Each structure stands twice: as C-alpha cells, then as structure tokens.
C-alpha atoms as a printed R data frame, in Angstrom:
    type eleno elety resid chain resno       x        y        z
1   ATOM     1    CA   UNK     A     1 -20.536 -204.713 -103.901
2   ATOM     2    CA   UNK     A     2 -18.979 -201.369 -104.699
3   ATOM     3    CA   UNK     A     3 -18.928 -198.469 -103.012
4   ATOM     4    CA   UNK     A     4 -20.957 -195.230 -103.989
5   ATOM     5    CA   UNK     A     5 -18.400 -192.247 -104.601
6   ATOM     6    CA   UNK     A     6 -19.113 -189.329 -101.799
7   ATOM     7    CA   UNK     A     7 -21.333 -186.899 -102.831
8   ATOM     8    CA   UNK     A     8 -19.614 -183.787 -103.766
9   ATOM     9    CA   UNK     A     9 -19.510 -180.804 -100.855
10  ATOM    10    CA   UNK     A    10 -21.390 -177.841 -101.727
11  ATOM    11    CA   UNK     A    11 -18.360 -174.940 -101.967
12  ATOM    12    CA   UNK     A    12 -18.625 -172.508  -99.434
13  ATOM    13    CA   UNK     A    13 -21.073 -169.805  -99.491
14  ATOM    14    CA   UNK     A    14 -18.802 -166.417 -100.252
15  ATOM    15    CA   UNK     A    15 -18.803 -163.893  -97.560
16  ATOM    16    CA   UNK     A    16 -19.933 -160.863  -98.508
17  ATOM    17    CA   UNK     A    17 -17.883 -157.386  -98.297
18  ATOM    18    CA   UNK     A    18 -19.156 -154.963  -96.176
19  ATOM    19    CA   UNK     A    19 -20.861 -152.214  -96.947
20  ATOM    20    CA   UNK     A    20 -18.851 -149.291  -97.651
21  ATOM    21    CA   UNK     A    21 -19.301 -146.290  -94.872
22  ATOM    22    CA   UNK     A    22 -20.221 -143.062  -94.795
23  ATOM    23    CA   UNK     A    23 -17.964 -140.580  -94.738
24  ATOM    24    CA   UNK     A    24 -17.933 -138.408  -91.816
25  ATOM    25    CA   UNK     A    25 -20.289 -135.138  -92.516
26  ATOM    26    CA   UNK     A    26 -18.201 -131.981  -92.638
27  ATOM    27    CA   UNK     A    27 -18.119 -130.581  -89.073
28  ATOM    28    CA   UNK     A    28 -18.870 -126.653  -89.297
29  ATOM    29    CA   UNK     A    29 -15.971 -124.412  -89.012
30  ATOM    30    CA   UNK     A    30 -15.911 -122.357  -85.414
31  ATOM    31    CA   UNK     A    31 -17.965 -119.305  -85.335
32  ATOM    32    CA   UNK     A    32 -15.344 -116.403  -85.613
33  ATOM    33    CA   UNK     A    33 -15.942 -114.609  -81.656
34  ATOM    34    CA   UNK     A    34 -16.539 -111.080  -81.277
35  ATOM    35    CA   UNK     A    35 -13.837 -108.661  -80.592
36  ATOM    36    CA   UNK     A    36 -14.999 -106.836  -77.136
37  ATOM    37    CA   UNK     A    37 -16.489 -103.984  -77.314
38  ATOM    38    CA   UNK     A    38 -14.389 -101.068  -76.839
39  ATOM    39    CA   UNK     A    39 -14.482  -99.710  -72.848
40  ATOM    40    CA   UNK     A    40 -14.999  -95.804  -72.118
41  ATOM    41    CA   UNK     A    41 -12.355  -94.315  -70.837
42  ATOM    42    CA   UNK     A    42 -12.810  -93.279  -66.871
43  ATOM    43    CA   UNK     A    43 -14.642  -89.377  -66.576
44  ATOM    44    CA   UNK     A    44 -12.032  -87.564  -65.554
45  ATOM    45    CA   UNK     A    45 -12.152  -86.811  -61.216
46  ATOM    46    CA   UNK     A    46 -12.301  -83.112  -60.285
47  ATOM    47    CA   UNK     A    47  -9.737  -81.944  -58.778
48  ATOM    48    CA   UNK     A    48  -9.973  -81.791  -54.479
49  ATOM    49    CA   UNK     A    49 -11.170  -78.781  -53.760
50  ATOM    50    CA   UNK     A    50  -8.540  -76.265  -51.630
51  ATOM    51    CA   UNK     A    51  -8.848  -76.534  -47.672
52  ATOM    52    CA   UNK     A    52  -9.024  -72.802  -46.806
53  ATOM    53    CA   UNK     A    53  -6.882  -71.843  -43.713
54  ATOM    54    CA   UNK     A    54  -8.379  -71.357  -41.003
55  ATOM    55    CA   UNK     A    55  -9.324  -67.579  -39.885
56  ATOM    56    CA   UNK     A    56  -6.299  -65.962  -37.922
57  ATOM    57    CA   UNK     A    57  -7.809  -66.046  -34.330
58  ATOM    58    CA   UNK     A    58  -7.807  -62.978  -32.310
59  ATOM    59    CA   UNK     A    59  -6.027  -62.319  -29.496
60  ATOM    60    CA   UNK     A    60  -7.989  -61.868  -26.441
61  ATOM    61    CA   UNK     A    61  -9.210  -58.465  -25.373
62  ATOM    62    CA   UNK     A    62  -7.065  -56.480  -22.745
63  ATOM    63    CA   UNK     A    63  -9.782  -55.233  -19.858
64  ATOM    64    CA   UNK     A    64  -9.851  -52.420  -17.630
65  ATOM    65    CA   UNK     A    65 -11.399  -52.675  -14.890
66  ATOM    66    CA   UNK     A    66 -12.081  -50.281  -11.970
67  ATOM    67    CA   UNK     A    67 -13.804  -50.692   -8.983
68  ATOM    68    CA   UNK     A    68 -16.154  -48.055   -7.031
69  ATOM    69    CA   UNK     A    69 -15.895  -46.618   -3.109
70  ATOM    70    CA   UNK     A    70 -17.874  -49.852   -2.181
71  ATOM    71    CA   UNK     A    71 -16.857  -53.514   -1.694
72  ATOM    72    CA   UNK     A    72 -15.788  -54.934   -5.380
73  ATOM    73    CA   UNK     A    73 -15.528  -57.967   -7.403
74  ATOM    74    CA   UNK     A    74 -13.582  -57.828  -10.292
75  ATOM    75    CA   UNK     A    75 -12.720  -60.593  -13.209
76  ATOM    76    CA   UNK     A    76 -10.647  -60.250  -15.196
77  ATOM    77    CA   UNK     A    77 -10.105  -62.512  -18.818
78  ATOM    78    CA   UNK     A    78  -8.200  -64.056  -20.882
79  ATOM    79    CA   UNK     A    79  -6.213  -60.698  -22.001
80  ATOM    80    CA   UNK     A    80  -3.106  -58.906  -19.980
81  ATOM    81    CA   UNK     A    81  -5.619  -57.137  -18.127
82  ATOM    82    CA   UNK     A    82  -5.769  -53.877  -15.312
83  ATOM    83    CA   UNK     A    83  -8.025  -54.360  -12.966
84  ATOM    84    CA   UNK     A    84  -8.359  -51.605  -10.061
85  ATOM    85    CA   UNK     A    85 -10.546  -51.743   -6.314
86  ATOM    86    CA   UNK     A    86 -10.163  -48.420   -5.393
87  ATOM    87    CA   UNK     A    87 -11.533  -48.298   -1.675
88  ATOM    88    CA   UNK     A    88 -13.442  -50.837    0.198
89  ATOM    89    CA   UNK     A    89 -12.529  -54.309    0.935
90  ATOM    90    CA   UNK     A    90 -12.215  -55.863   -2.604
91  ATOM    91    CA   UNK     A    91 -11.881  -59.114   -4.595
92  ATOM    92    CA   UNK     A    92  -9.803  -59.171   -7.766
93  ATOM    93    CA   UNK     A    93  -8.764  -62.115   -9.730
94  ATOM    94    CA   UNK     A    94  -7.025  -61.806  -12.931
95  ATOM    95    CA   UNK     A    95  -7.882  -64.817  -14.526
96  ATOM    96    CA   UNK     A    96  -5.973  -65.849  -17.645
97  ATOM    97    CA   UNK     A    97  -2.993  -63.551  -19.096
98  ATOM    98    CA   UNK     A    98  -0.274  -61.345  -17.099
99  ATOM    99    CA   UNK     A    99  -2.352  -59.450  -15.382
100 ATOM   100    CA   UNK     A   100  -1.751  -55.823  -12.937
101 ATOM   101    CA   UNK     A   101  -3.943  -55.637   -9.989
102 ATOM   102    CA   UNK     A   102  -4.155  -53.378   -7.463
103 ATOM   103    CA   UNK     A   103  -6.213  -53.316   -4.842
104 ATOM   104    CA   UNK     A   104  -6.382  -49.826   -3.332
105 ATOM   105    CA   UNK     A   105  -7.577  -49.022    0.363
106 ATOM   106    CA   UNK     A   106  -9.013  -51.675    2.087
107 ATOM   107    CA   UNK     A   107  -8.597  -55.287    3.239
108 ATOM   108    CA   UNK     A   108  -8.914  -56.680   -0.513
109 ATOM   109    CA   UNK     A   109  -8.065  -59.930   -1.501
110 ATOM   110    CA   UNK     A   110  -6.321  -59.822   -4.790
111 ATOM   111    CA   UNK     A   111  -5.608  -63.555   -6.448
112 ATOM   112    CA   UNK     A   112  -3.341  -63.297   -9.788
113 ATOM   113    CA   UNK     A   113  -4.366  -66.721  -11.793
114 ATOM   114    CA   UNK     A   114  -2.398  -67.792  -14.733
115 ATOM   115    CA   UNK     A   115   0.720  -65.722  -16.602
116 ATOM   116    CA   UNK     A   116   2.773  -63.786  -14.861
117 ATOM   117    CA   UNK     A   117   1.020  -61.546  -12.553
118 ATOM   118    CA   UNK     A   118   1.485  -57.907  -10.592
119 ATOM   119    CA   UNK     A   119  -0.577  -57.988   -7.505
120 ATOM   120    CA   UNK     A   120  -0.263  -54.854   -5.632
121 ATOM   121    CA   UNK     A   121  -2.507  -54.866   -2.650
122 ATOM   122    CA   UNK     A   122  -2.232  -51.092   -1.867
123 ATOM   123    CA   UNK     A   123  -2.959  -49.708    1.471
124 ATOM   124    CA   UNK     A   124  -5.112  -51.960    4.487
125 ATOM   125    CA   UNK     A   125  -3.879  -55.934    5.820
126 ATOM   126    CA   UNK     A   126  -4.674  -57.324    2.475
127 ATOM   127    CA   UNK     A   127  -4.375  -61.290    1.389
128 ATOM   128    CA   UNK     A   128  -2.400  -61.592   -1.692
129 ATOM   129    CA   UNK     A   129  -2.081  -65.132   -4.060
130 ATOM   130    CA   UNK     A   130   0.028  -65.342   -7.182
131 ATOM   131    CA   UNK     A   131  -0.633  -68.772   -8.250
132 ATOM   132    CA   UNK     A   132   0.817  -69.675  -11.261
133 ATOM   133    CA   UNK     A   133   3.626  -67.420  -12.997
134 ATOM   134    CA   UNK     A   134   6.156  -65.928  -12.064
135 ATOM   135    CA   UNK     A   135   5.096  -63.251  -10.348
136 ATOM   136    CA   UNK     A   136   5.582  -60.079   -8.018
137 ATOM   137    CA   UNK     A   137   3.415  -59.452   -5.059
138 ATOM   138    CA   UNK     A   138   3.875  -56.144   -3.436
139 ATOM   139    CA   UNK     A   139   1.985  -55.570   -0.080
140 ATOM   140    CA   UNK     A   140   2.474  -52.315    0.534
141 ATOM   141    CA   UNK     A   141   1.119  -50.309    4.129
142 ATOM   142    CA   UNK     A   142  -0.726  -53.066    6.203
143 ATOM   143    CA   UNK     A   143  -0.405  -56.523    7.774
144 ATOM   144    CA   UNK     A   144  -0.340  -58.346    4.373
145 ATOM   145    CA   UNK     A   145  -0.433  -62.266    3.773
146 ATOM   146    CA   UNK     A   146   1.619  -62.849    0.302
147 ATOM   147    CA   UNK     A   147   1.643  -66.683   -0.920
148 ATOM   148    CA   UNK     A   148   3.519  -66.614   -4.303
149 ATOM   149    CA   UNK     A   149   2.094  -70.166   -5.292
150 ATOM   150    CA   UNK     A   150   3.779  -71.659   -8.100
151 ATOM   151    CA   UNK     A   151   6.927  -70.455  -10.320
152 ATOM   152    CA   UNK     A   152   9.744  -68.220   -9.333
153 ATOM   153    CA   UNK     A   153   7.979  -65.191   -7.293
154 ATOM   154    CA   UNK     A   154   9.523  -62.104   -6.060
155 ATOM   155    CA   UNK     A   155   7.458  -60.784   -2.612
156 ATOM   156    CA   UNK     A   156   7.567  -57.794   -0.951
157 ATOM   157    CA   UNK     A   157   5.520  -57.386    2.271
158 ATOM   158    CA   UNK     A   158   6.273  -53.467    2.532
159 ATOM   159    CA   UNK     A   159   5.578  -51.592    5.762
160 ATOM   160    CA   UNK     A   160   3.749  -53.956    8.583
161 ATOM   161    CA   UNK     A   161   3.942  -57.546    9.643
162 ATOM   162    CA   UNK     A   162   3.739  -59.166    6.995
163 ATOM   163    CA   UNK     A   163   3.159  -63.213    5.942
164 ATOM   164    CA   UNK     A   164   5.387  -64.212    3.379
165 ATOM   165    CA   UNK     A   165   5.270  -67.816    1.837
166 ATOM   166    CA   UNK     A   166   6.853  -68.064   -1.839
167 ATOM   167    CA   UNK     A   167   5.303  -71.627   -2.558
168 ATOM   168    CA   UNK     A   168   6.657  -73.766   -5.084
169 ATOM   169    CA   UNK     A   169   9.780  -72.319   -7.145
170 ATOM   170    CA   UNK     A   170  13.124  -70.370   -5.722
171 ATOM   171    CA   UNK     A   171  10.907  -66.982   -4.752
172 ATOM   172    CA   UNK     A   172  12.780  -63.975   -3.235
173 ATOM   173    CA   UNK     A   173  10.957  -62.599    0.105
174 ATOM   174    CA   UNK     A   174  11.830  -59.630    1.049
175 ATOM   175    CA   UNK     A   175   9.660  -58.660    4.355
176 ATOM   176    CA   UNK     A   176  10.015  -54.700    4.629
177 ATOM   177    CA   UNK     A   177   9.975  -52.922    7.729
178 ATOM   178    CA   UNK     A   178   8.542  -54.680   10.979
179 ATOM   179    CA   UNK     A   179   8.503  -57.852   12.394
180 ATOM   180    CA   UNK     A   180   7.743  -60.448    9.268
181 ATOM   181    CA   UNK     A   181   7.234  -64.118    9.560
182 ATOM   182    CA   UNK     A   182   9.128  -65.833    6.346
183 ATOM   183    CA   UNK     A   183   6.552  -69.061    6.422
184 ATOM   184    CA   UNK     A   184   7.301  -72.553    4.967
185 ATOM   185    CA   UNK     A   185   4.968  -74.948    4.661
186 ATOM   186    CA   UNK     A   186   3.987  -76.950    2.179
187 ATOM   187    CA   UNK     A   187   0.591  -79.045    3.805
188 ATOM   188    CA   UNK     A   188   2.522  -82.212    3.031
189 ATOM   189    CA   UNK     A   189   6.351  -84.049    3.859
190 ATOM   190    CA   UNK     A   190   9.295  -82.197    2.683
191 ATOM   191    CA   UNK     A   191   9.977  -82.731   -0.957
192 ATOM   192    CA   UNK     A   192  12.837  -80.372   -2.379
193 ATOM   193    CA   UNK     A   193  10.519  -79.380   -5.544
194 ATOM   194    CA   UNK     A   194   7.593  -78.573   -3.470
195 ATOM   195    CA   UNK     A   195   9.489  -75.645   -1.748
196 ATOM   196    CA   UNK     A   196  12.538  -74.485   -3.317
197 ATOM   197    CA   UNK     A   197  15.542  -72.449   -3.150
198 ATOM   198    CA   UNK     A   198  14.195  -69.112   -1.243
199 ATOM   199    CA   UNK     A   199  16.703  -66.032   -1.252
200 ATOM   200    CA   UNK     A   200  15.174  -63.980    1.938
201 ATOM   201    CA   UNK     A   201  16.610  -60.480    1.865
202 ATOM   202    CA   UNK     A   202  16.578  -58.716    4.611
203 ATOM   203    CA   UNK     A   203  15.874  -60.885    7.748
204 ATOM   204    CA   UNK     A   204  16.849  -59.173   11.163
205 ATOM   205    CA   UNK     A   205  16.784  -59.907   14.839
206 ATOM   206    CA   UNK     A   206  16.174  -56.496   15.642
207 ATOM   207    CA   UNK     A   207  12.800  -55.768   14.935
208 ATOM   208    CA   UNK     A   208  12.301  -59.484   15.263
209 ATOM   209    CA   UNK     A   209  12.092  -61.080   12.121
210 ATOM   210    CA   UNK     A   210  10.914  -64.990   12.513
211 ATOM   211    CA   UNK     A   211  11.394  -68.288   10.038
212 ATOM   212    CA   UNK     A   212   8.313  -70.102   10.231
213 ATOM   213    CA   UNK     A   213   8.340  -73.501    9.870
214 ATOM   214    CA   UNK     A   214   5.508  -75.675    9.755
215 ATOM   215    CA   UNK     A   215   5.977  -79.599   11.596
216 ATOM   216    CA   UNK     A   216   3.654  -81.597    8.631
217 ATOM   217    CA   UNK     A   217   6.758  -79.995    5.966
218 ATOM   218    CA   UNK     A   218   9.954  -80.688    8.505
219 ATOM   219    CA   UNK     A   219   8.393  -83.826   10.403
220 ATOM   220    CA   UNK     A   220  11.835  -84.745   11.486
221 ATOM   221    CA   UNK     A   221  12.181  -82.150   13.950
222 ATOM   222    CA   UNK     A   222  10.747  -83.467   17.505
223 ATOM   223    CA   UNK     A   223  10.972  -79.844   19.590
224 ATOM   224    CA   UNK     A   224   7.963  -78.902   20.418
225 ATOM   225    CA   UNK     A   225   5.578  -76.338   18.676
226 ATOM   226    CA   UNK     A   226   6.650  -72.796   19.888
227 ATOM   227    CA   UNK     A   227   9.581  -70.056   19.841
228 ATOM   228    CA   UNK     A   228  12.846  -72.173   18.970
229 ATOM   229    CA   UNK     A   229  13.482  -76.085   19.714
230 ATOM   230    CA   UNK     A   230  12.906  -77.670   22.742
231 ATOM   231    CA   UNK     A   231  15.441  -79.934   21.214
232 ATOM   232    CA   UNK     A   232  18.362  -77.680   21.447
233 ATOM   233    CA   UNK     A   233  20.394  -80.342   19.609
234 ATOM   234    CA   UNK     A   234  17.977  -79.879   16.877
235 ATOM   235    CA   UNK     A   235  19.789  -76.202   14.969
236 ATOM   236    CA   UNK     A   236  22.996  -76.042   14.366
237 ATOM   237    CA   UNK     A   237  25.323  -73.682   12.998
238 ATOM   238    CA   UNK     A   238  28.129  -74.050   10.894
239 ATOM   239    CA   UNK     A   239  30.886  -72.503    8.646
240 ATOM   240    CA   UNK     A   240  30.263  -74.697    5.527
241 ATOM   241    CA   UNK     A   241  27.921  -76.865    3.643
242 ATOM   242    CA   UNK     A   242  30.036  -80.095    3.715
243 ATOM   243    CA   UNK     A   243  29.773  -79.632    7.215
244 ATOM   244    CA   UNK     A   244  25.591  -78.923    7.145
245 ATOM   245    CA   UNK     A   245  25.675  -82.093    5.233
246 ATOM   246    CA   UNK     A   246  26.970  -84.393    8.515
247 ATOM   247    CA   UNK     A   247  25.994  -82.339   11.111
248 ATOM   248    CA   UNK     A   248  23.542  -83.539   14.124
249 ATOM   249    CA   UNK     A   249  21.369  -80.974   13.487
250 ATOM   250    CA   UNK     A   250  17.899  -81.596   11.961
251 ATOM   251    CA   UNK     A   251  17.578  -77.531   10.538
252 ATOM   252    CA   UNK     A   252  21.392  -76.405   10.087
253 ATOM   253    CA   UNK     A   253  22.329  -72.892    8.996
254 ATOM   254    CA   UNK     A   254  25.578  -72.037    7.284
255 ATOM   255    CA   UNK     A   255  26.792  -68.722    9.081
256 ATOM   256    CA   UNK     A   256  29.602  -67.953    5.995
257 ATOM   257    CA   UNK     A   257  26.668  -67.922    3.068
258 ATOM   258    CA   UNK     A   258  23.364  -68.005    4.547
259 ATOM   259    CA   UNK     A   259  22.805  -71.257    3.048
260 ATOM   260    CA   UNK     A   260  20.087  -73.318    5.284
261 ATOM   261    CA   UNK     A   261  18.935  -76.686    5.481
262 ATOM   262    CA   UNK     A   262  16.601  -79.778    6.553
263 ATOM   263    CA   UNK     A   263  18.756  -82.331    7.284
264 ATOM   264    CA   UNK     A   264  16.539  -85.401    8.748
265 ATOM   265    CA   UNK     A   265  19.288  -88.104    8.762
266 ATOM   266    CA   UNK     A   266  21.470  -86.286   11.056
267 ATOM   267    CA   UNK     A   267  24.843  -87.154   11.530
268 ATOM   268    CA   UNK     A   268  24.831  -89.128    8.208
269 ATOM   269    CA   UNK     A   269  26.224  -88.404    5.086
270 ATOM   270    CA   UNK     A   270  24.113  -85.952    2.738
271 ATOM   271    CA   UNK     A   271  20.970  -84.601    3.593
272 ATOM   272    CA   UNK     A   272  18.656  -87.542    3.269
273 ATOM   273    CA   UNK     A   273  15.131  -86.663    1.753
274 ATOM   274    CA   UNK     A   274  15.790  -82.986    2.890
275 ATOM   275    CA   UNK     A   275  17.990  -80.309    1.605
276 ATOM   276    CA   UNK     A   276  18.334  -76.504    0.711
277 ATOM   277    CA   UNK     A   277  15.804  -74.770    1.124
278 ATOM   278    CA   UNK     A   278  16.636  -70.902    1.711
279 ATOM   279    CA   UNK     A   279  19.570  -68.523    1.689
280 ATOM   280    CA   UNK     A   280  19.464  -65.521    3.993
281 ATOM   281    CA   UNK     A   281  21.902  -63.229    1.516
282 ATOM   282    CA   UNK     A   282  22.206  -60.895    3.943
283 ATOM   283    CA   UNK     A   283  24.320  -63.523    6.413
284 ATOM   284    CA   UNK     A   284  22.826  -62.225    9.888
285 ATOM   285    CA   UNK     A   285  24.230  -64.033   13.136
286 ATOM   286    CA   UNK     A   286  20.737  -66.844   13.270
287 ATOM   287    CA   UNK     A   287  20.114  -68.340   16.291
288 ATOM   288    CA   UNK     A   288  17.563  -70.920   17.262
289 ATOM   289    CA   UNK     A   289  15.006  -68.115   18.689
290 ATOM   290    CA   UNK     A   290  14.739  -66.461   15.303
291 ATOM   291    CA   UNK     A   291  12.448  -69.673   14.707
292 ATOM   292    CA   UNK     A   292   9.058  -70.699   15.554
293 ATOM   293    CA   UNK     A   293   7.895  -74.298   15.047
294 ATOM   294    CA   UNK     A   294   4.016  -74.891   13.959
295 ATOM   295    CA   UNK     A   295   2.694  -77.843   14.441
C-alpha cells in the first residue's frame, strides 16, 4: 500500500530579542570641598622680662673691739678687724679677714683665724695661734707659745723663754732674747708638705737655744727622749748637701749653709721619705746637744 507522506514539521518558534537595557542613571557630580578656613596668626609673644642684675653686696664691716681691765673675750667678724684686750687675761679671736689683734698686759690667748693676721701677745706669757693665712706672730715680753698654723708665717718670740712652732708652710722663726725652743712636730709621721722648710734666724748656744724634735714625727730616730742623741751616730754634720743625702745619720746638718735634714733611709742615696725641714740662717756650729727629743 502506498505510504503516507511525513507530516510537515512546524517551523521553530522565533526567539524574542532581548529587552533593551535601561541606560545607567547619571551619577551626581561630587560635592565640591570647601576650602579650609583661614587660621588666625599666632598672638605675638611677650618679650622676656629682663632680669635685674644682683644687687652689689656690701663688704663686711671692719670692727674695732676694745676690752677693759678685766678678763675679756673678743670675737671679730667677717671684716678686717682690730681687737685690743688691754689688761686682764683675755681671749681674742679674729675670725675672717686680715685682722690685727693685741692682747695687752696679761696671760692672753690670741687666735688669728682665717686671713693674713697680725697677732701680738703684748706683755705677759701668751699663747698665740695664727691658723690659716700668712700670719705675723709677735710674742713681746713674756714666756710665749707661738704656733703659726697653715701658711708661710713669721714668728718672733721677743724677750722671754719662748716656744716657736711654724706648722705647715715655709716659716721664719726668730726666738729673740733668752732661751728659746724651735719645735718641729706635726702629730703624725713626717711629710714634707706638713712641715715645710723653716728659717731659724737667730739660733744661739750661748743662752741655750734648743731644737725640739718630736719622735711621733721623726719616727726613724731610735734615741731615747731627752737632750741630745743617746745613739751618737743618729746625728751627723757634713759640709755639703750631697754628703747629707748619703750620710748614715738620721738628723744631718750642713754646717756650710745651715741646712738641716731628716734622713730616715741612712746611707742609701737620697732622703727617702724625709728631706730638708729647716735652715739655720746664721750657720751656727750645731751639735748633738743642741737637740731635745720628745716622745
């Protein structure tokens, strides 16, 4: 039998074109930024207040203090003072400044203090102390004790049996009339800076002047306390300083120039921990018996 022709196929359904897209909404232009507000200029600063220069200080007043016929205590201040004890057993202290102190008649204690002082004991057996500074100590009549202290001091005993100890520094010691003692003692072992080199101007054996050496300072001396050297070899006299440096003596005197040495290392070269501590300017013929050892 004859076949049926195939059924006709449906044409494909046409596709719809895509829907048109909306154009993007226009963007707003950016908001313009405001320019910053102008800043105020800084307030002008006040110029610094000028500092006033310090007021000039007044120099300390110079005082004059006078005692009476009794026992007075007079104390100076900061200036250059004058203190006069007059009669009585007075105590005078200068304090600071370059003072002039006079004890007067009586057994006075006169202390210079700081500064370059003139310390005058006056009549009587007085105790005079220079302390600091380059001082002048005057014993005058009486059996006085003079202690220079620090500085290059001048000590004059005057009439009477005086004791003079220059202390530290290069001092000038003049005993004056009568029997005087020139004392070398620092209360500790010998050190050149504590003793200095003192000039003894008028040492004389005729009235019996003495050089007193304290054994706590001159520790190399083994002689016993008392007049002279119980060990004779510990004192020697030479005629030049080089010979003194190699001498076997512990205390060595150069009779040519008056130099007096402490020689603790004996015949070894040099003076070891010692050295020159005095010059006897009138170059007497010094002997062992002119010394007194105190210990």
